[in-house]
N, C-alpha and C positions, 0 to 999 in steps of 0.2 A: 411226840404226836400232838398236833394242835387240836383245838376244839372250836370249829368254825361254825358260827351261828348263822343259820340258813333259813331263808323264806322261800316259799313256792307260790308263784303268782300266775294263775291261769284261770280263765272263766269256766273251763270244763273240769268237773269233779274227777272224771276218769283220768284226765291228763295229769292232774295234781297227784292222784294216787299212783300213777305210773312213775313219776319222779320220786315219790316217797319210797316206793318199793325198790327202785334202783339205788337209792341212798342207804338202804338197810345194810348193804355190803361194806359201807364205809362209815364206821362208828365215830370217826373224828369229825363228821359233819352232823351237827345237832339241829334238827328242824324245830324252829321256835314259833312257826306260824304259817298260815296260808291266807291267800286273798283271791277273790274272784273278779275284782275290777280295780281300776286305777285309784279310785277314791279311798277304798279300804286299804289298798296296798300302800298308798302314800302315808296314811296315818300309822300303819304298822312299821314301816321303815323308819319314820321319824321317831317313833316311840322305842322300838327295839334296837335300832342301830345295828342291823345284821352285818356280817362280814361278806355274805354272798347271797344273791338272789337268782333263782331260776325263773326266768321271765318270758311269758308268752307275748307275742307281738299283737295279734288280732284279738281284741276284747271289746265288749259292748261299750259304746261311748268314746273312750279314749284308748289309745294304743300303748304298748310297752314303751315306745319311744317318747310318747307324751309324758309318761310317768318319770322318765329319767330327766326330762327337761324341767319338771316341777320340783325335783328334789334339791335341797340345799347341799346335802352330802350324799354322794352316790357310792353304794357298795360295789364290790366286784359283781359282774353280771355274766350269766350264761343264758343266752336266748334259747327258748324251746318253742318251736313253731311248726305248723304243718306246711309252711311255704318256704321255698328255698331262694326266692328272688330278693330277699332283704339282707343277704349275707354281707354285702359290701357296706350297706348302711349300718349294720350291726357293728362291724369292726371300726367304722368311723367314729363310733361313740365309745371305743375302747372296750368292747365286750371281750371277755376271755375266750368265749367259744360260741358256736352257733349250731344247735342240734335240731335236726328235722325229725318230727314225730311221724310214726311211732319210734321210740327210742330203741337203739340196738345196744346190747350189753357191751360188746367190744368197743363201739364208738364212745359209749358213756364212760368206760374205763379210761380211755385216752383223755377225755375231758377232765376227769377227776385228777389225773396226773398233772395236767396243765395247770389246773387250779391250785393244787398243792405246791407246785414249783413256784407259782407266783406268790403265794403266801409265805413260803420259805424265804424267797428273795426279799420280800418286804420286812420280814422279821429280822433278817441279817442286816439290812440297811438301817433299821431303827436302833440297833445296838450301839452304833457309833455315830454321833452327830457329825455333820459336815463341818469342817473347819472354815472359818470366815475367809481365809485366803484361797480356799479351794475354788476352782473354776467350775461352772456349771454350764451345760448346753441347754439352750432354750430355742424352741421352734414355734413361731406364731404365724400361721399362714405361710406365706412365701419368705418371711424374714427369719434369719437364723442369728442367734447371739451366743457368744462364749465369754462369760464374764465371771469375775470373782464375786462370791457372795457378799463380800464387804462393800461392794458397790451398790447393793440393794438397800434402799433407805426405808421402803414401806411395801407391805404386801396386803392386798385387800381381797376379800371374798367377793366373787361375782357369780352367784348361783353355783353351778358345778365347776366353776373355774376360779383361778386366783390371778390377780393382776399384780405384776412386779414392777416397782418403780426404780429406775436407775437412769441417771443422766436425764435426757429428754425422752427416754423410751418408756413405754408402759405395755409391754407384751402380756399376753394371757396364756396360762398353761392349764391343762385339765388336771388339777389337783385341789383337794379341799384344804382349808387352813389347818384342820386337825392333822392331816397327813404331813403337811409341810412343817408344822410345829415340832413333830417328832424327829425331823431330820436336821433341824437348825440348832446351832449352838446356843443353849439357854443363857450363857454368859454375855451374849451379844444381842440376841433377838428376844423380844418380849411381847407376849400376847396382850395387846392393849384392851381389846374388847372382843365381842363375838365375831366381828368381821374384819379386824385389822391386826397385823403383827408389825412391830416397828424394829428398826435397827437402832439400838440405843446410842450408837456412835454419832447419830445424826440429830440428837436432841439439842436444840439451841436454847430453848426456854421452857421452864415449867411454871404453869400458872394455876392458882387455886380456882376451882370451879364450883358450881352449886352442889349442895349436899355433901360437902367434904371430898368431892371428886377432884381429879386433876386434869388439866388440859396441857398437852405438849405441843410446842411449836418446833417443827423440824427445820434444819438448815436449808432444806429444799423448798420451804414455804408451806408445806402441808400442815394442817392443824388436826391433831388426833385427840379425841376425848377418851380418857380411861373410864372403864366401867367402875362401879362402886367397889366391887371385889378386887379388881386389878389395881385400883388406886391404893388400896390398903397394901396389896402385895408389893407394889412399886415402892412405897414408902419403907416397908420393912427391908426390902432387897437393897436399898440404897442408903440405909442409915448405919451409923456406927454402933 
């Protein structure tokens, strides 16, 4: 049984209490906080790094969609709203489910099962890293790619997305660097800094940088600066 850290975000106190009561039947979900607007919610999400948020759409000032756009790393999302016209938009931002208030017990139970299945899938995927020769499917807008991970030279964080560099292509996928790092082979891929992961097979040159940090030049022409911590880690990893 997992322990899924959960936030409830809704401007109405009674609505937050409704979600809290519904979750009492599912002890594997631990409520770690509540927020009644986007500003408070953003700070909570960034501080607590929850696994799941129950998120209202209509709130004073900014909406639930605005919150997702502002987050660097987006947890799994279940929308809770009094309006049903935003369902398509909700699933376009990869929400796990869309609940219309007031919550119905049977419908909420189905949502919880969907959430648990998603977390189980993620946990299974993270147990075994993807091999560098393994091919991955990428869809970016109307373009579709099917490439080996070994072809990816660099991955960069772009808000809620990650940009993959291979050949002349730079498609984006809706994944955080933290999520991708767990899936990649650590013998090949290295977290260079907060916003970049490199394929070490593409390192052309290693240069000393200020404050004992390192700068890497890739065969593809990109220049990547390692953070102080990762410069130390890179030196240890590659020394006899």
